[in-house]
C-alpha positions, 0 to 999 in steps of 0.5 A: 568159469570164474564169472559163474562162480561169482554169480553163484556166490552172489545168489547164495548170499542173497538167499541166505539173507532172505532166510535170516530176515524171514526168521527174524520176522517170524519171532517178532514180539508185539506189544501187550494186547496185540498178540505175540507171534512167538512164545517169547516173554514180553521182556527181552534180554540185552546182554552187555559186553563184560569187562575183561577183569583181571584178579589184580583189578579187583579188591581195591575197595577202601575199608576204612577212611570213608564216612557213612552218609545218611540219606532221606527216606525209609526203605525195606530193600534197595537195588543198584543196577550195573550202570548206576540206576538206584531203586528201593522199596519204601517202608510203605511197600511202594517202589522209588527211584533215586533221581537228582539226590532224592526219591521219586515215587512210582505211584502205581507200585504197591506191596513190593517185598524185594527189588533188583535193577538191570543194566537198562534201568528196568526194575524187577520186584516180588510182592507180598503174594510172591508174584514177580513183576517188572517195569520196562519204562518208568513213564508208562503209568499203570500199564508199565508193570508186567507180570512174569511167570512163577513166584519168588521170595527174592530176585536178582539180575546180573550185569550181563542180564542173567535173571535169578530168583529164590523160589518159594521152595527156597531153591535157586532158579534162572529165568529163560527170557524166550520161554518165560520159564524158570529153570532150577539151578541144581544143588541149592536148598534153604536159600534166603537171599541171592545176588549175582556177580559180574559174570552171572554166577549166583551167590546166595545165603541160606537159612543158616546165614552161610554164603555159597557161590555157584561156579564150575557147576557146583556150590562153593562155600565162601565162609562167614555168616551174613544177613544180606549180600550184594555184588556189582561188576567187581566187588562182593559185600554183605551185612553180617549177622552182627549188623556190620558191613563186610567186603569180600577179599578174593585174594585172602578168601575172607571177609573184611569189615568196613568201618563204622556200620551198625545195625545194617540189614539190607545192602546194595553196591554202587558202580564206584564200589560204594555200599548202600545199606538199610539199617534197623528201622529203615534208615538209608546210608551210603559209604563215601 
């Protein structure tokens, strides 16, 4: 009797694995031009394990005592991935990667207007026509850029791979990698800029320069008035409407000025919590 039960379990295990293997093969995504066997988008999410952050581990940023270092180049927007990949849109509308302390041009890019980088170095941009494009590999030439569905004014990806955008109707949308569709996040309006924190929660600024964060299925006001916002795995930064740079203190629920910045407009945050900014005129600085 025990032997029969054991044989039955082995047979069921083999059948189950065959079913699972077949299901995976049915949803295989083939390269562009070869015909996909499913309706998935050509971009696949790779969610990273998120750090188990405690509130005590946040809010450690040094707001004074550092220095702003001028970097080469002229940029309109800048983005930093959660593992340190840095990309920017030059003043000529082309995309650049920060490689060996200098900017390396992506010759096939043009007319980009907003940019973000995910945890695997993939670049997402919107262009002057509000189209959304992404590049999976920087070494694949013109064919490396692929178009996603929809149109957007701004775009941002979180450390865990969640992709959000500000639609042309100034509402917030989240991307579904498998259906290649955008789903509206309820309650947003008049949105101008967006970032996403380490947990995948979108944080936006609106046409009144107010800052809001979406959590627990509702939008919560964080206070302050900003020009641009940026988050990494632990911290939240912004450029104020006065051209200064601020860091958000989650304990005090308030913005704290980072000393020395002037005329800052666009902002991104490096993995060591160091803000990078673009000032009026396109000059790039980083805080060290």
